[in-house]
MIRO-688812 format. One record per atom (N, C-alpha, C): z negated, y negated, x; residue in three letters. Coordinates in nm, 3 decimals. Layout:
N
+---------+---------+---------+-----+
|       Z |       Y |       X |   r |
+---------+---------+---------+-----+
|       Z |       Y |       X | ALA |
...
+---------+---------+---------+-----+
// end
This chain:
168
+---------+---------+---------+-----+
|       Z |       Y |       X |   r |
+---------+---------+---------+-----+
| -16.856 | -12.766 |  11.675 | GLU |
| -16.762 | -12.676 |  11.610 | GLU |
| -16.788 | -12.532 |  11.654 | GLU |
| -16.812 | -12.511 |  11.784 | PHE |
| -16.838 | -12.377 |  11.834 | PHE |
| -16.965 | -12.321 |  11.771 | PHE |
| -17.065 | -12.407 |  11.755 | ARG |
| -17.192 | -12.364 |  11.696 | ARG |
| -17.172 | -12.319 |  11.551 | ARG |
| -17.093 | -12.394 |  11.474 | SER |
| -17.070 | -12.356 |  11.334 | SER |
| -16.990 | -12.226 |  11.325 | SER |
| -16.895 | -12.208 |  11.418 | LEU |
| -16.818 | -12.083 |  11.421 | LEU |
| -16.909 | -11.966 |  11.455 | LEU |
| -17.001 | -11.987 |  11.545 | ARG |
| -17.096 | -11.882 |  11.581 | ARG |
| -17.187 | -11.848 |  11.464 | ARG |
| -17.228 | -11.949 |  11.389 | ILE |
| -17.314 | -11.925 |  11.272 | ILE |
| -17.237 | -11.846 |  11.166 | ILE |
| -17.111 | -11.884 |  11.141 | VAL |
| -17.029 | -11.812 |  11.043 | VAL |
| -17.011 | -11.667 |  11.087 | VAL |
| -16.982 | -11.645 |  11.214 | SER |
| -16.964 | -11.508 |  11.265 | SER |
| -17.092 | -11.428 |  11.251 | SER |
| -17.205 | -11.490 |  11.279 | THR |
| -17.333 | -11.420 |  11.266 | THR |
| -17.361 | -11.382 |  11.122 | THR |
| -17.334 | -11.474 |  11.029 | VAL |
| -17.352 | -11.445 |  10.886 | VAL |
| -17.261 | -11.330 |  10.844 | VAL |
| -17.137 | -11.330 |  10.890 | LEU |
| -17.044 | -11.222 |  10.856 | LEU |
| -17.092 | -11.087 |  10.910 | LEU |
| -17.140 | -11.086 |  11.032 | ILE |
| -17.188 | -10.960 |  11.091 | ILE |
| -17.311 | -10.910 |  11.017 | ILE |
| -17.403 | -11.000 |  10.983 | VAL |
| -17.523 | -10.959 |  10.908 | VAL |
| -17.482 | -10.909 |  10.769 | VAL |
| -17.384 | -10.974 |  10.707 | SER |
| -17.335 | -10.929 |  10.576 | SER |
| -17.274 | -10.790 |  10.586 | SER |
| -17.196 | -10.767 |  10.692 | MET |
| -17.136 | -10.635 |  10.710 | MET |
| -17.244 | -10.530 |  10.730 | MET |
| -17.345 | -10.560 |  10.811 | ALA |
| -17.453 | -10.465 |  10.833 | ALA |
| -17.528 | -10.435 |  10.703 | ALA |
| -17.552 | -10.538 |  10.623 | ALA |
| -17.621 | -10.519 |  10.495 | ALA |
| -17.537 | -10.433 |  10.400 | ALA |
| -17.406 | -10.459 |  10.395 | ALA |
| -17.318 | -10.380 |  10.308 | ALA |
| -17.315 | -10.235 |  10.354 | ALA |
| -17.304 | -10.213 |  10.482 | ILE |
| -17.301 | -10.076 |  10.533 | ILE |
| -17.433 | -10.006 |  10.504 | ILE |
| -17.544 | -10.076 |  10.526 | PHE |
| -17.676 | -10.018 |  10.498 | PHE |
| -17.689 |  -9.982 |  10.349 | PHE |
| -17.653 | -10.079 |  10.262 | TYR |
| -17.668 | -10.055 |  10.118 | TYR |
| -17.581 |  -9.940 |  10.071 | TYR |
| -17.453 |  -9.943 |  10.112 | PHE |
| -17.361 |  -9.840 |  10.065 | PHE |
| -17.369 |  -9.710 |  10.146 | PHE |
| -17.469 |  -9.700 |  10.229 | ARG |
| -17.497 |  -9.573 |  10.297 | ARG |
| -17.626 |  -9.513 |  10.245 | ARG |
| -17.732 |  -9.594 |  10.236 | PHE |
| -17.863 |  -9.540 |  10.204 | PHE |
| -17.906 |  -9.561 |  10.059 | PHE |
| -17.852 |  -9.662 |   9.991 | VAL |
| -17.890 |  -9.687 |   9.852 | VAL |
| -17.790 |  -9.623 |   9.757 | VAL |
| -17.666 |  -9.656 |   9.775 | HIS |
| -17.558 |  -9.604 |   9.690 | HIS |
| -17.447 |  -9.555 |   9.785 | HIS |
| -17.447 |  -9.427 |   9.816 | ASP |
| -17.360 |  -9.373 |   9.921 | ASP |
| -17.213 |  -9.369 |   9.878 | ASP |
| -17.139 |  -9.474 |   9.917 | LEU |
| -16.995 |  -9.481 |   9.891 | LEU |
| -16.924 |  -9.518 |  10.022 | LEU |
| -16.865 |  -9.419 |  10.083 | ILE |
| -16.803 |  -9.443 |  10.213 | ILE |
| -16.683 |  -9.535 |  10.201 | ILE |
| -16.607 |  -9.527 |  10.094 | TRP |
| -16.487 |  -9.611 |  10.081 | TRP |
| -16.525 |  -9.758 |  10.070 | TRP |
| -16.639 |  -9.788 |  10.010 | VAL |
| -16.685 |  -9.927 |  10.001 | VAL |
| -16.727 |  -9.977 |  10.139 | VAL |
| -16.792 |  -9.890 |  10.215 | ARG |
| -16.829 |  -9.927 |  10.353 | ARG |
| -16.705 |  -9.957 |  10.435 | ARG |
| -16.602 |  -9.874 |  10.420 | ILE |
| -16.478 |  -9.895 |  10.495 | ILE |
| -16.413 | -10.026 |  10.454 | ILE |
| -16.405 | -10.052 |  10.326 | VAL |
| -16.343 | -10.175 |  10.276 | VAL |
| -16.422 | -10.297 |  10.324 | VAL |
| -16.554 | -10.293 |  10.307 | ALA |
| -16.638 | -10.407 |  10.347 | ALA |
| -16.627 | -10.434 |  10.497 | ALA |
| -16.642 | -10.330 |  10.577 | SER |
| -16.636 | -10.352 |  10.722 | SER |
| -16.496 | -10.395 |  10.765 | SER |
| -16.391 | -10.340 |  10.704 | SER |
| -16.255 | -10.378 |  10.741 | SER |
| -16.227 | -10.524 |  10.707 | SER |
| -16.267 | -10.567 |  10.588 | LEU |
| -16.241 | -10.706 |  10.548 | LEU |
| -16.322 | -10.806 |  10.630 | LEU |
| -16.446 | -10.773 |  10.657 | ILE |
| -16.528 | -10.864 |  10.738 | ILE |
| -16.478 | -10.869 |  10.881 | ILE |
| -16.443 | -10.753 |  10.938 | LEU |
| -16.386 | -10.753 |  11.074 | LEU |
| -16.254 | -10.829 |  11.078 | LEU |
| -16.175 | -10.816 |  10.973 | SER |
| -16.049 | -10.890 |  10.966 | SER |
| -16.075 | -11.040 |  10.971 | SER |
| -16.175 | -11.084 |  10.899 | LEU |
| -16.210 | -11.226 |  10.899 | LEU |
| -16.261 | -11.271 |  11.037 | LEU |
| -16.344 | -11.190 |  11.100 | ILE |
| -16.395 | -11.224 |  11.233 | ILE |
| -16.281 | -11.230 |  11.334 | ILE |
| -16.191 | -11.132 |  11.330 | TYR |
| -16.076 | -11.133 |  11.422 | TYR |
| -15.986 | -11.254 |  11.395 | TYR |
| -15.972 | -11.291 |  11.268 | SER |
| -15.891 | -11.410 |  11.235 | SER |
| -15.953 | -11.536 |  11.294 | SER |
| -16.083 | -11.550 |  11.278 | LEU |
| -16.153 | -11.666 |  11.334 | LEU |
| -16.139 | -11.671 |  11.487 | LEU |
| -16.146 | -11.555 |  11.549 | THR |
| -16.130 | -11.548 |  11.695 | THR |
| -15.989 | -11.590 |  11.734 | THR |
| -15.889 | -11.538 |  11.662 | ALA |
| -15.750 | -11.573 |  11.691 | ALA |
| -15.728 | -11.723 |  11.673 | ALA |
| -15.779 | -11.779 |  11.565 | LEU |
| -15.763 | -11.922 |  11.541 | LEU |
| -15.830 | -12.007 |  11.648 | LEU |
| -15.948 | -11.966 |  11.693 | SER |
| -16.016 | -12.044 |  11.797 | SER |
| -15.941 | -12.034 |  11.929 | SER |
| -15.875 | -11.921 |  11.956 | LEU |
| -15.796 | -11.909 |  12.078 | LEU |
| -15.666 | -11.989 |  12.070 | LEU |
| -15.609 | -11.998 |  11.952 | LEU |
| -15.479 | -12.064 |  11.936 | LEU |
| -15.492 | -12.214 |  11.910 | LEU |
| -15.614 | -12.264 |  11.903 | LYS |
| -15.638 | -12.406 |  11.878 | LYS |
| -15.666 | -12.475 |  12.011 | LYS |
| -15.601 | -12.588 |  12.035 | ASP |
| -15.621 | -12.667 |  12.157 | ASP |
| -15.602 | -12.584 |  12.284 | ASP |
| -15.485 | -12.526 |  12.297 | ILE |
| -15.454 | -12.440 |  12.412 | ILE |
| -15.427 | -12.526 |  12.535 | ILE |
| -15.493 | -12.497 |  12.648 | PRO |
| -15.461 | -12.569 |  12.772 | PRO |
| -15.317 | -12.538 |  12.815 | PRO |
| -15.246 | -12.639 |  12.858 | GLN |
| -15.104 | -12.625 |  12.892 | GLN |
| -15.082 | -12.518 |  12.999 | GLN |
| -15.168 | -12.513 |  13.100 | ALA |
| -15.148 | -12.421 |  13.211 | ALA |
| -15.172 | -12.275 |  13.173 | ALA |
| -15.239 | -12.252 |  13.062 | GLN |
| -15.271 | -12.116 |  13.021 | GLN |
| -15.209 | -12.080 |  12.886 | GLN |
| -15.106 | -12.147 |  12.849 | ARG |
| -15.045 | -12.132 |  12.717 | ARG |
| -15.008 | -11.988 |  12.683 | ARG |
| -14.936 | -11.921 |  12.773 | LEU |
| -14.889 | -11.784 |  12.746 | LEU |
| -15.005 | -11.688 |  12.725 | LEU |
| -15.106 | -11.696 |  12.811 | THR |
| -15.218 | -11.602 |  12.801 | THR |
| -15.299 | -11.626 |  12.674 | THR |
| -15.318 | -11.752 |  12.637 | TYR |
| -15.390 | -11.781 |  12.512 | TYR |
| -15.312 | -11.729 |  12.392 | TYR |
| -15.180 | -11.749 |  12.392 | TRP |
| -15.098 | -11.699 |  12.281 | TRP |
| -15.103 | -11.546 |  12.275 | TRP |
| -15.096 | -11.481 |  12.388 | LEU |
| -15.101 | -11.335 |  12.391 | LEU |
| -15.235 | -11.284 |  12.340 | LEU |
| -15.344 | -11.342 |  12.389 | THR |
| -15.477 | -11.299 |  12.346 | THR |
| -15.499 | -11.328 |  12.197 | THR |
| -15.464 | -11.448 |  12.153 | GLY |
| -15.477 | -11.481 |  12.011 | GLY |
| -15.390 | -11.393 |  11.924 | GLY |
| -15.271 | -11.361 |  11.972 | GLY |
| -15.180 | -11.273 |  11.898 | GLY |
| -15.237 | -11.133 |  11.882 | GLY |
| -15.300 | -11.083 |  11.988 | ILE |
| -15.362 | -10.950 |  11.980 | ILE |
| -15.474 | -10.950 |  11.876 | ILE |
| -15.556 | -11.054 |  11.875 | PHE |
| -15.661 | -11.063 |  11.773 | PHE |
| -15.599 | -11.077 |  11.633 | PHE |
| -15.488 | -11.150 |  11.623 | GLY |
| -15.420 | -11.163 |  11.494 | GLY |
| -15.367 | -11.030 |  11.444 | GLY |
| -15.307 | -10.951 |  11.532 | VAL |
| -15.257 | -10.818 |  11.494 | VAL |
| -15.372 | -10.730 |  11.447 | VAL |
| -15.483 | -10.734 |  11.520 | ASN |
| -15.599 | -10.654 |  11.480 | ASN |
| -15.654 | -10.700 |  11.346 | ASN |
| -15.653 | -10.831 |  11.323 | SER |
| -15.698 | -10.884 |  11.195 | SER |
| -15.610 | -10.834 |  11.080 | SER |
| -15.480 | -10.839 |  11.101 | LEU |
| -15.387 | -10.789 |  10.998 | LEU |
| -15.404 | -10.640 |  10.974 | LEU |
| -15.425 | -10.566 |  11.080 | PHE |
| -15.446 | -10.422 |  11.063 | PHE |
| -15.572 | -10.395 |  10.983 | PHE |
| -15.681 | -10.462 |  11.016 | MET |
| -15.807 | -10.440 |  10.943 | MET |
| -15.794 | -10.481 |  10.796 | MET |
| -15.723 | -10.590 |  10.771 | LEU |
| -15.699 | -10.632 |  10.633 | LEU |
| -15.619 | -10.527 |  10.558 | LEU |
| -15.514 | -10.477 |  10.621 | THR |
| -15.431 | -10.372 |  10.560 | THR |
| -15.513 | -10.246 |  10.535 | THR |
| -15.593 | -10.209 |  10.633 | ARG |
| -15.677 | -10.090 |  10.618 | ARG |
| -15.772 | -10.105 |  10.500 | ARG |
| -15.836 | -10.221 |  10.489 | GLY |
| -15.928 | -10.244 |  10.378 | GLY |
| -15.858 | -10.237 |  10.243 | GLY |
| -15.739 | -10.298 |  10.236 | LEU |
| -15.664 | -10.295 |  10.110 | LEU |
| -15.615 | -10.155 |  10.075 | LEU |
| -15.566 | -10.080 |  10.174 | VAL |
| -15.518 |  -9.943 |  10.149 | VAL |
| -15.633 |  -9.856 |  10.099 | VAL |
| -15.747 |  -9.866 |  10.163 | VAL |
| -15.862 |  -9.783 |  10.122 | VAL |
| -15.912 |  -9.827 |   9.984 | VAL |
| -15.909 |  -9.958 |   9.956 | ALA |
| -15.956 | -10.007 |   9.825 | ALA |
| -15.863 |  -9.963 |   9.713 | ALA |
| -15.732 |  -9.959 |   9.739 | LEU |
| -15.636 |  -9.926 |   9.635 | LEU |
| -15.608 |  -9.777 |   9.623 | LEU |
| -15.636 |  -9.701 |   9.726 | ALA |
| -15.611 |  -9.557 |   9.724 | ALA |
| -15.730 |  -9.485 |   9.660 | ALA |
| -15.706 |  -9.366 |   9.613 | PRO |
| -15.820 |  -9.290 |   9.561 | PRO |
| -15.918 |  -9.259 |   9.674 | PRO |
| -16.046 |  -9.250 |   9.642 | PRO |
| -16.146 |  -9.225 |   9.747 | PRO |
| -16.115 |  -9.098 |   9.825 | PRO |
| -16.130 |  -9.107 |   9.955 | ALA |
| -16.101 |  -8.993 |  10.042 | ALA |
| -16.210 |  -8.888 |  10.026 | ALA |
| -16.168 |  -8.764 |  10.012 | GLN |
| -16.264 |  -8.655 |  10.001 | GLN |
| -16.316 |  -8.614 |  10.139 | GLN |
| -16.225 |  -8.619 |  10.237 | ASP |
| -16.262 |  -8.583 |  10.374 | ASP |
| -16.225 |  -8.699 |  10.466 | ASP |
| -16.324 |  -8.768 |  10.515 | LEU |
| -16.301 |  -8.886 |  10.599 | LEU |
| -16.225 |  -8.853 |  10.726 | LEU |
| -16.241 |  -8.732 |  10.776 | PHE |
| -16.179 |  -8.695 |  10.903 | PHE |
| -16.054 |  -8.610 |  10.886 | PHE |
| -16.001 |  -8.606 |  10.765 | ALA |
| -15.876 |  -8.532 |  10.743 | ALA |
| -15.763 |  -8.603 |  10.816 | ALA |
| -15.676 |  -8.528 |  10.883 | PRO |
| -15.567 |  -8.591 |  10.957 | PRO |
| -15.472 |  -8.667 |  10.864 | PRO |
| -15.445 |  -8.791 |  10.900 | SER |
| -15.349 |  -8.872 |  10.827 | SER |
| -15.304 |  -8.985 |  10.919 | SER |
| -15.196 |  -9.050 |  10.882 | VAL |
| -15.144 |  -9.160 |  10.962 | VAL |
| -15.245 |  -9.274 |  10.967 | VAL |
| -15.305 |  -9.308 |  10.852 | ILE |
| -15.400 |  -9.420 |  10.850 | ILE |
| -15.524 |  -9.389 |  10.935 | ILE |
| -15.569 |  -9.262 |  10.933 | GLN |
| -15.684 |  -9.226 |  11.016 | GLN |
| -15.650 |  -9.235 |  11.165 | GLN |
| -15.532 |  -9.187 |  11.201 | THR |
| -15.490 |  -9.194 |  11.340 | THR |
| -15.480 |  -9.339 |  11.385 | THR |
| -15.417 |  -9.422 |  11.303 | LEU |
| -15.407 |  -9.565 |  11.336 | LEU |
| -15.544 |  -9.631 |  11.340 | LEU |
| -15.632 |  -9.591 |  11.250 | THR |
| -15.766 |  -9.650 |  11.243 | THR |
| -15.844 |  -9.628 |  11.372 | THR |
| -15.823 |  -9.515 |  11.435 | PHE |
| -15.896 |  -9.488 |  11.558 | PHE |
| -15.822 |  -9.534 |  11.683 | PHE |
| -15.689 |  -9.521 |  11.684 | LEU |
| -15.615 |  -9.553 |  11.806 | LEU |
| -15.581 |  -9.701 |  11.821 | LEU |
| -15.535 |  -9.765 |  11.714 | LEU |
| -15.492 |  -9.904 |  11.725 | LEU |
| -15.605 |  -9.997 |  11.770 | LEU |
| -15.722 |  -9.993 |  11.708 | PRO |
| -15.830 | -10.079 |  11.757 | PRO |
| -15.869 | -10.049 |  11.902 | PRO |
| -15.860 |  -9.923 |  11.941 | LEU |
| -15.891 |  -9.888 |  12.079 | LEU |
| -15.793 |  -9.955 |  12.175 | LEU |
| -15.664 |  -9.941 |  12.148 | PHE |
| -15.563 | -10.002 |  12.235 | PHE |
| -15.569 | -10.155 |  12.231 | PHE |
| -15.593 | -10.211 |  12.114 | LEU |
| -15.602 | -10.357 |  12.104 | LEU |
| -15.725 | -10.411 |  12.176 | LEU |
| -15.835 | -10.338 |  12.171 | SER |
| -15.955 | -10.386 |  12.242 | SER |
| -15.933 | -10.378 |  12.393 | SER |
| -15.863 | -10.277 |  12.440 | ILE |
| -15.828 | -10.271 |  12.583 | ILE |
| -15.737 | -10.389 |  12.618 | ILE |
| -15.640 | -10.417 |  12.532 | ALA |
| -15.545 | -10.526 |  12.558 | ALA |
| -15.615 | -10.661 |  12.561 | ALA |
| -15.705 | -10.690 |  12.464 | TRP |
| -15.766 | -10.822 |  12.467 | TRP |
| -15.870 | -10.833 |  12.578 | TRP |
| -15.931 | -10.723 |  12.617 | THR |
| -16.020 | -10.727 |  12.733 | THR |
| -15.941 | -10.764 |  12.858 | THR |
| -15.826 | -10.703 |  12.876 | PHE |
| -15.737 | -10.735 |  12.987 | PHE |
| -15.697 | -10.883 |  12.982 | PHE |
| -15.663 | -10.931 |  12.862 | CYS |
| -15.625 | -11.072 |  12.846 | CYS |
| -15.741 | -11.165 |  12.881 | CYS |
| -15.864 | -11.128 |  12.845 | PHE |
| -15.979 | -11.212 |  12.880 | PHE |
| -16.000 | -11.215 |  13.031 | PHE |
| -15.974 | -11.103 |  13.100 | PHE |
| -15.980 | -11.104 |  13.246 | PHE |
| -15.877 | -11.200 |  13.303 | PHE |
| -15.757 | -11.197 |  13.248 | ILE |
| -15.651 | -11.286 |  13.296 | ILE |
| -15.688 | -11.432 |  13.267 | ILE |
| -15.739 | -11.461 |  13.146 | LEU |
| -15.781 | -11.597 |  13.113 | LEU |
| -15.888 | -11.647 |  13.210 | LEU |
| -15.985 | -11.562 |  13.240 | ASN |
| -16.091 | -11.602 |  13.332 | ASN |
| -16.035 | -11.625 |  13.472 | ASN |
| -15.945 | -11.538 |  13.516 | SER |
| -15.883 | -11.554 |  13.647 | SER |
| -15.803 | -11.683 |  13.655 | SER |
| -15.728 | -11.714 |  13.550 | GLU |
| -15.650 | -11.838 |  13.547 | GLU |
| -15.742 | -11.960 |  13.550 | GLU |
| -15.851 | -11.953 |  13.475 | ARG |
| -15.946 | -12.065 |  13.472 | ARG |
| -16.006 | -12.087 |  13.610 | ARG |
| -16.045 | -11.978 |  13.676 | LEU |
| -16.102 | -11.990 |  13.810 | LEU |
| -16.000 | -12.046 |  13.908 | LEU |
| -15.875 | -12.003 |  13.897 | GLU |
| -15.771 | -12.055 |  13.985 | GLU |
| -15.748 | -12.204 |  13.963 | GLU |
| -15.746 | -12.247 |  13.836 | LEU |
| -15.728 | -12.389 |  13.807 | LEU |
| -15.845 | -12.472 |  13.859 | LEU |
| -15.966 | -12.421 |  13.844 | GLU |
| -16.083 | -12.493 |  13.895 | GLU |
| -16.080 | -12.499 |  14.048 | GLU |
| -16.038 | -12.391 |  14.112 | LEU |
| -16.029 | -12.390 |  14.257 | LEU |
| -15.924 | -12.489 |  14.306 | LEU |
| -15.809 | -12.493 |  14.240 | ARG |
| -15.706 | -12.589 |  14.277 | ARG |
| -15.755 | -12.733 |  14.262 | ARG |
| -15.825 | -12.760 |  14.153 | ALA |
| -15.879 | -12.895 |  14.130 | ALA |
| -15.981 | -12.929 |  14.239 | ALA |
| -16.064 | -12.833 |  14.276 | GLU |
| -16.163 | -12.856 |  14.381 | GLU |
| -16.095 | -12.883 |  14.516 | GLU |
| -15.989 | -12.806 |  14.546 | VAL |
| -15.917 | -12.827 |  14.672 | VAL |
| -15.853 | -12.965 |  14.673 | VAL |
| -15.791 | -13.005 |  14.563 | MET |
| -15.730 | -13.138 |  14.556 | MET |
| -15.835 | -13.248 |  14.570 | MET |
| -15.949 | -13.229 |  14.508 | GLU |
| -16.058 | -13.327 |  14.518 | GLU |
| -16.107 | -13.336 |  14.663 | GLU |
| -16.118 | -13.222 |  14.728 | ARG |
| -16.163 | -13.223 |  14.867 | ARG |
| -16.059 | -13.290 |  14.958 | ARG |
| -15.931 | -13.262 |  14.936 | ARG |
| -15.827 | -13.327 |  15.016 | ARG |
| -15.829 | -13.479 |  14.996 | ARG |
| -15.845 | -13.522 |  14.872 | THR |
| -15.851 | -13.665 |  14.844 | THR |
| -15.972 | -13.727 |  14.915 | THR |
| -16.085 | -13.658 |  14.910 | ALA |
| -16.205 | -13.710 |  14.977 | ALA |
| -16.186 | -13.714 |  15.128 | ALA |
| -16.121 | -13.610 |  15.185 | GLU |
| -16.097 | -13.610 |  15.329 | GLU |
| -16.002 | -13.722 |  15.369 | GLU |
| -15.898 | -13.746 |  15.290 | GLU |
| -15.806 | -13.855 |  15.319 | GLU |
| -15.875 | -13.990 |  15.309 | GLU |
| -15.960 | -14.007 |  15.208 | ALA |
| -16.035 | -14.132 |  15.194 | ALA |
| -16.131 | -14.149 |  15.311 | ALA |
| -16.194 | -14.041 |  15.353 | PHE |
| -16.285 | -14.048 |  15.467 | PHE |
| -16.209 | -14.085 |  15.595 | PHE |
| -16.094 | -14.023 |  15.615 | LYS |
| -16.015 | -14.053 |  15.735 | LYS |
| -15.969 | -14.198 |  15.736 | LYS |
| -15.924 | -14.247 |  15.620 | LYS |
| -15.881 | -14.387 |  15.610 | LYS |
| -15.999 | -14.480 |  15.637 | LYS |
| -16.114 | -14.448 |  15.580 | SER |
| -16.234 | -14.529 |  15.600 | SER |
| -16.277 | -14.523 |  15.747 | SER |
| -16.270 | -14.404 |  15.808 | ASP |
| -16.306 | -14.389 |  15.949 | ASP |
| -16.213 | -14.472 |  16.037 | ASP |
| -16.085 | -14.471 |  16.008 | ASP |
| -15.989 | -14.552 |  16.085 | ASP |
| -16.019 | -14.701 |  16.070 | ASP |
| -16.054 | -14.743 |  15.951 | GLN |
| -16.086 | -14.885 |  15.928 | GLN |
| -16.212 | -14.924 |  16.003 | GLN |
| -16.313 | -14.837 |  16.005 | VAL |
| -16.437 | -14.866 |  16.077 | VAL |
| -16.410 | -14.875 |  16.227 | VAL |
| -16.329 | -14.783 |  16.279 | ARG |
| -16.294 | -14.786 |  16.422 | ARG |
| -16.222 | -14.916 |  16.457 | ARG |
| -16.125 | -14.953 |  16.373 | LEU |
| -16.051 | -15.076 |  16.396 | LEU |
| -16.145 | -15.196 |  16.393 | LEU |
| -16.236 | -15.198 |  16.298 | LEU |
| -16.332 | -15.306 |  16.287 | LEU |
| -16.424 | -15.310 |  16.409 | LEU |
| -16.474 | -15.196 |  16.454 | LEU |
| -16.561 | -15.192 |  16.571 | LEU |
| -16.487 | -15.235 |  16.698 | LEU |
| -16.363 | -15.188 |  16.711 | ASP |
| -16.284 | -15.228 |  16.828 | ASP |
| -16.260 | -15.378 |  16.830 | ASP |
| -16.224 | -15.434 |  16.716 | SER |
| -16.197 | -15.578 |  16.712 | SER |
| -16.325 | -15.658 |  16.726 | SER |
| -16.437 | -15.606 |  16.676 | THR |
| -16.565 | -15.674 |  16.691 | THR |
| -16.608 | -15.674 |  16.837 | THR |
| -16.591 | -15.563 |  16.904 | ALA |
| -16.628 | -15.555 |  17.046 | ALA |
| -16.544 | -15.650 |  17.127 | ALA |
| -16.416 | -15.660 |  17.098 | GLU |
| -16.328 | -15.752 |  17.171 | GLU |
| -16.369 | -15.897 |  17.144 | GLU |
| -16.405 | -15.926 |  17.021 | ALA |
| -16.442 | -16.064 |  16.986 | ALA |
| -16.574 | -16.104 |  17.049 | ALA |
| -16.669 | -16.014 |  17.050 | ILE |
| -16.802 | -16.046 |  17.103 | ILE |
| -16.803 | -16.052 |  17.255 | ILE |
| -16.748 | -15.952 |  17.317 | PHE |
| -16.756 | -15.944 |  17.463 | PHE |
| -16.631 | -15.995 |  17.535 | PHE |
| -16.528 | -16.019 |  17.459 | GLY |
| -16.405 | -16.065 |  17.518 | GLY |
| -16.344 | -15.964 |  17.614 | GLY |
| -16.371 | -15.840 |  17.586 | ILE |
| -16.317 | -15.737 |  17.675 | ILE |
| -16.204 | -15.664 |  17.605 | ILE |
| -16.120 | -15.610 |  17.682 | ASP |
| -16.008 | -15.536 |  17.629 | ASP |
| -16.036 | -15.387 |  17.645 | ASP |
| -16.058 | -15.320 |  17.536 | LEU |
| -16.089 | -15.177 |  17.541 | LEU |
| -15.967 | -15.097 |  17.541 | LEU |
+---------+---------+---------+-----+
// end
């Protein structure tokens, strides 16, 4: 499943690059580039959110929901951006101050910082869970070793008494 998701994501990224290349160097239409990249990024963010929200480990439920939610918000924003640009008249000045331009530059920046932070937390939680499991495994092994050691001592003591008839 991960492999097929990676293939789909790769195809989407190559498609976005081809659309940007075509609508930049062959037929220069910036609004089409914005729409194409926004819709494809929206789809990629949606796939990421769905993969994070599917089969969530119980111990990391909150962090997975937070990270998936951030990707979902970014997906919705990119979808909205693509639709607004597609339905609005073509922009004459791409860098003219507007609410959509401000959001276009600031929101993805803040969301990328947020999901990066969430990925650090997810990794930290995973490492902590693995460390706890390792500690429990080691404790179980030490207890089994101690029990086995006690049994061997008892067996050796009773064997020595039986063979030599001595009281140790």
